[in-house]
N, C-alpha and C positions, 0 to 999 in steps of 0.2 A: 711051416707055421702050424702051431698046435690048434686043435679044435677049439680050445677055450679062447685063444686070441682071435681066431676067425669069428667067433660068436660076438666078442666085444666089438670088433671092427664093424660087423654088420649092424649091430644094435646102435652104435654111435652114428653111423651113416644114415640109418633110418630116422633117428631123431633130428639130425641136421636137415634132412630132406623135408621132414614134416614141418619144422620151424620155418624153413624157407617158403613152403607152400602157404602156411598160415599168414606170413608177412605179406606175400603177394596178394592173397585174398583180402587182407585188411586194407592194403593200399587201393585195390580196385574198388572196394566198398566205399572208401572215403571219397575217391574221385567221382564215383557214381552218385553219392549222396549230395555232393556239391553241385554237380551239373544237372541233376534230374530234379524237376519240380516236385515237391512233396505236398500232399494235401494239407491245407491249413484250416483252422477253426478260428473265426473272428467273432467277438461279441462286443457290441458297443455298451459302454457303461451307462447306467441309468442316470439321467441328468434332469434337473429342474431349474428352469430359468425364472428369475423373479427380480422385482425391483424393490430394494429396501424401503421401508416406510420412512418418509422424510421426517426430519426433526423440525422442531419449532424454529422460526426465524427470530433471531435476537439481535438488536442493534443498541448500542450505548452512545450517549451524547457526552460532550466534554463538560457541560455544566457552565455556571456563571463565571465571571472573571474574579480572580482571587488576588489578594495583595499580601505581601510578606513584609514585616518590619514596621508596620504602622503603629504598633503598640510600643511606646517608649519604655515600658517596664519589661517587655518580652520581645526582643528583636526577631525571634524565630517564629512568632505567632502568625498564623494564617487567618485571614478574614475575608469574607465575601464583600465585594464592592459593587457588583452589578449582577442581576439575575439574567438567565438566558431565556430568550423567547424562542420557542421551538415550533416549527411547522412540520407536520407529519401526515402520512397518508398511505393508503394501499390501493390496489386496483378496484375498479367498480365491481359491485356485487360480492365483495369480500368483507366480512365483519371487521370493524375497526380493531387495531391491535390493543392489547392490554398495556397500560402504562404504570410504571412505578418508579420510585426514586431510590438511588443508591445512598447509603450512609457515608458521610465524610466526617469522622470524629475529629480529625485534625483542624477542621475549619469552624470558626465561630460565625454565627449568623448565616442567613440564606438557606437554601435547600440544595440537596444533592443533585447530581446529574440525572436526567431522565433516561429510562430504559423502556424500549418497546418490544413486546413479544407477541408473535402471531402464530398460533398452532396451524398445522397443515389442514387443508380442506380437500376432501375426496382424494386422499393420498397424494396430494400435490402441495409442493412447498409454496407458502404465501410470501410474496415479496413485500418488504416494508421499506419506506424511504422517510428520512427525517433530516432536518438541518436546523441549526439554531444560531442566534446572533445576540450580541450584547454590546451596549454602549456605556461608556463612563466618561465623565468630564469633571475631574476634581483637580485641585491644585497639585497633588502629588501623583496622580494616575489619570491618564486620559487615552482614549482610543476607541476604535470599533473593531470587533472581532466576529467572525462568522466561520462555522465549520459544519461538516456533515457528521451525522451519527452513523457509526460503522459497526460491523460485526467484530467481535473479539478475535484475536489472532494469537497463535503460539509464538510467532516471531514477527517483528516489525522494526522499522527504521525511522528515526526522527532526525531530519535534516533541518537545522535552523537553530536560532538562539545563540546565546553567548554566556560564558562564565566570567566575563571581564567586568570591571567596575562600571556601575551604572545600569547593568542588566539585572533584572529580578525574575529570571525565567524559572518555570516550574515544569517538571515532568509529571503528567497525570496518568495514573494507572487505574483503570476501572475494571472490576471483575463482576459482571452481571450473572455469573454462574452460581451453582449451589455448593461448590467445594472451593477451598482456598487455593490460591495460586502462589507459587514461589517464582520470583522474577529476578533475573540477572541483568544488570545494566552494564554493557560494555561501551566504554567511551573511546572514540577515535579522536586523537588530537595531534599536536605537533610531535609527540613522542611515539605515535602509533597507538595500538589498541591496548587499553588497560581496563581492568575491573576493579574500581576503587572500593574500599570498605563500605562506603555508603550505598553502593550499588550491588552488593553481594547478598543473596538470599533475602530479598525484600518480600515479606509476606503481605499479600493482598487478600484479606478475608472475603468470603463469598458475600455478594450483595453490597460491596463497598468500593470506595475510591481511595487510593493512597496517593499522597502528594509528596514528591521528592524534589527539593530545590536543586536546580541544575548546578549552581555553584558548589553544592556539597559533593558532587561527583566529578565536576569539570572546572574546578577553580582556576581562573586566569586563562582558560582556553578561549580564544577569540572566535574560533570557527569549529565547534565540536559537532560530531555526528554520534548519535547514540543508538546502539542496537538493543532492542528489548526482547529477551528470550524468557518464555514462561513455561513452567511445568505444573502439572496438577490440574490446571484450567487455563484456557486462553484469556487474554486480557485485551482491552481496548486502550491503546497507548496514544497519547497526544502530548503536545508541548504548548504551554502558554508562555508567550514571549512579550516582554514589556521593557521599556528603557526610559531612563531619566538622564538628560544631559544637563549637568550642573544641577539646577533646581527645576528644570523645565521638563515635564513629561513629554516623551517623543513618540507615543503610540503604543498599541497593543495588538496582539494577534493570537489566534489559536491554530496551531500547525498540525495538520493531520499526518498520520503515519504513512510510510511507503511499505508496500507488502514485501517486496524482495528486490535485490539488485538485478538490473537488466542491461544489456549492451546498448539499447536505444531508449532514450528518455525524451519525451515530448512534453514540454511545459508550455501551456497556451493560456491566452487571456491575460497576459502580463500587461497591466495598465500603467502607462506613463502619463502623468497628469500635469507636469511642468516641464517646459522646454529647457535645455541646457543653457545656463547663464541667466535664466530668469530669476527674479527675486524669490529667495527661499528655495531654489532648486540647486542641484549639484550634479556634476558629471558622474559622481560615484553613487547616484541614487539607485542604480541597478547593478546587482552583484549576483553572480552564479557561484554556488558552492557545490563541490563534487567530491566523491570519495570512491576509490576502488578498494574494497575491503581486503581482497585476497592476493592480488598480484599487481605489479607495475602495469600501467596502461597508457595508451595514447588516445586522446579524445579529440574529436572534431566538433566545434560548436558553431551553430548557425543561428542567426537572429533574423526573423522574417516579419515584416509588418503584416498584420491580419488584413485579409482582403487581397493580397497579392499572391500570385502563383509562383512556384519555384522556391528557391532558398536564397538567402543572402550570402555575402562573402564569408566563407568559413574561417574560423580561427582554430589553431592547433594548440593543445596544451598537454604536457606530460604529467601523469599522476603517479605518485609513489605509493606502493601498497600500504594501506592502513593509515595514511596521512591525508586529511582533508585539504583541499586546495580551493582557492577562490579566484574568480576571474571577473574583473570589473567590465561592465558593458556600457561605456560612456557614449554621450552624443546622441541619444535616442530622442527623436522628436515626439511631441504629444501624440498618443495613439495607443493601439493595442498590438501586442507582439506575441509571436510564438518562438520559443527557444528550443532547439533540438540539439541533443548531445548524443553522438554516436561514438562508442569506444570499442576497443578490441578485447575488453574484459568487462564483466558485469560491474556496474556502478550504481550509485544512488546520487540524486542531485535535487536542488531546489533553487529558486530565484528569489532574492530579497529585493523588494521594491518599496520606495518611500515617496510620499507626496512632497516632502521637503524636510527641513531640519529646524524649523522654528516652532514656536508654541502653536498648538492647534493642528499640527501635522500628524500623519499616521503612516504606518507601514504594513506590509503584508509579505508572507512567505507563500510562494506559489510552488506547489509540488506537481510531479508528473501526472499526466492523465493516462490511465490504462486504455487499451483498445476495447471498444464496445462493438460486438458483432451480433448481439441479440437484444430484444426489447428489454429495457432496464429503466427502473423508476429512479427519479431524483427529485429532491425538494429544493425550492428557492426560499430562503428565510426572509424575514422582514429586514428592512434597512434601506440604504440608498438604491438608486436604479440598478437593476440586474441585467447583465448581458451574457448570453450563451455563445461561446465560441466553439465552432466545429472544425476539425482538422481531418482532411482526407489525404492519407499517404499513398493511396492506390493510384493506378494509371487510368482508371475510368471514373466517370462522374458518379457520385453517391447521392442518393435522395434520402433525407431523414424526415420522418414524421414525428412531430411533438404533440402527443395526445394528452390533454389535461384530464386528470381524474375528477370525477364528479360532474362531468359534462363541460361543454364549451367548444370553441372553434379549434379545429386541428390546424397546426402550423406545419407547412411543408417547406423544407429548405433544400436546395440543390447545392452541393459542394463540389466544385470543379476538381479534376484530378490534380494531385499535388498542391491543393489549395486550401484556403481557410475562408470561412464566412462567419458573420455574427448576426444575432437576432435578439431583440429586446424581449424580456419576459417580465410579467408582473411578479411582485413579491408575494410571499405567503401562498405559494402554489406548488402543486406536485404534478409532475409530468412523466409520461412514459416516452423515452427516447427510442424510436424504432427505425433503425437504419436498414437499407437494402444492401449495404456493404460496410465493412469495418471502418469505424471512425473513432476519433478521440474528441472529448468534449470537456468543457470546464465552465463554471459559472463565475463571473467577475462582478463584484459589487463596488461601485466607485461613486464617491460623492465628495462634498466639501469637507476636507479633513477626515475622510473615511476610505478605507481600502481593504479589500478581502478577496480571496479567490478560493473556489471549491472545485476540485476535479470530480468528474462524473465517473463512478465505478460501475463495472458491468454487474448484472444480476448474478446471484449465486447459481451455478449450473445445477440442474437436477441430477439426482443420484443415478448413475448408469446401471443398466441391467447386469446382474451377476448370475453365474451358473453354479449351482449346488450339486455335488455328487453325494447322494445319500449313502 
């Protein structure tokens, strides 16, 4: 082997040996780095915890009763037929809320719905409660209606009314805010969900109420459910229902909105005033309407007389997605009832109840009562005698204190586990409902030819603390 070849062999071998040693060293370094704890430096970010300043509390009322078609020269004209008497209040030692009226340019006569606004006090949200009632007794329009004034919502559901012949129902859209709202009305009927032209991009100017005839968006639908979706500003949605049978008015009601579908719906305080088979009564005087908006569902319905523990015999019903269904609840004796619907998918529901079907009778739509777990204000409007029904779905007894605003005797009510109780309340009063365990509650107003029900909603929760990273 020549000297030059020997030199090349030696040089190549040296490079290979060096590369091998470097690879071994790198492998040892990686293993060591993984297995050996390295010193670390931790620094906590600067944070600031704060509670956002609460906004003013705003609630809007439905307003007086309206009539459509009274003007022979303008069948679409809307007119006021009865003003709404409103009872409102706040907690003691809190200034009274400011009151103003919404504009309703579509309606002739009367005044617009009331709006109550209460600014926060000492960085605390001020709770406001109000409820109104109206009565009319005319040859073409008669009935008693009562409803609570509620905060505006971006989405709400109206369960009730009809687009069939004889009904003159109206969708009421109130915007108490300072910017216009654009509303979409989705109607659920026999053919599923539809957004008719009359319910598309409905503009509700700030500080006003817009009235949409239900027949204009749900013509010939006997059992519609309407979803109200708003952008730009939240709206307070409600439904005015009235009916005429041949030439006889059959009653009126103002139906409050439901906030969202849920798997459990508890409708309480349903008042049956005439026994089955009695003069003017009918086995079909109590009807439950239900809708599962998104999917097919199986629902279990139980009807329990108020004052009795446990539940009645359940009834099963299958719901098709997007199609409302009705279930008659016949044979109920005179008294007050709780209707509970439990489904395997979120649903909305309401119970229609009538005093009868003759002249001078009335009807009401009873909507579900949300769970109340914290002190919450509610108002009892003027009208016939009022009864508060309390439902305890828990396994332990619940004690509820009813504290009147402005002074007066506190009423304490014990509600047995899985039971219901009632207590009489004076009209035109505001109470704080203070339970030691979650309950559901509703105010029922029942009199001669007068029927109405108002669920008690929980107070708006205070804004939670947030963490800011500067």
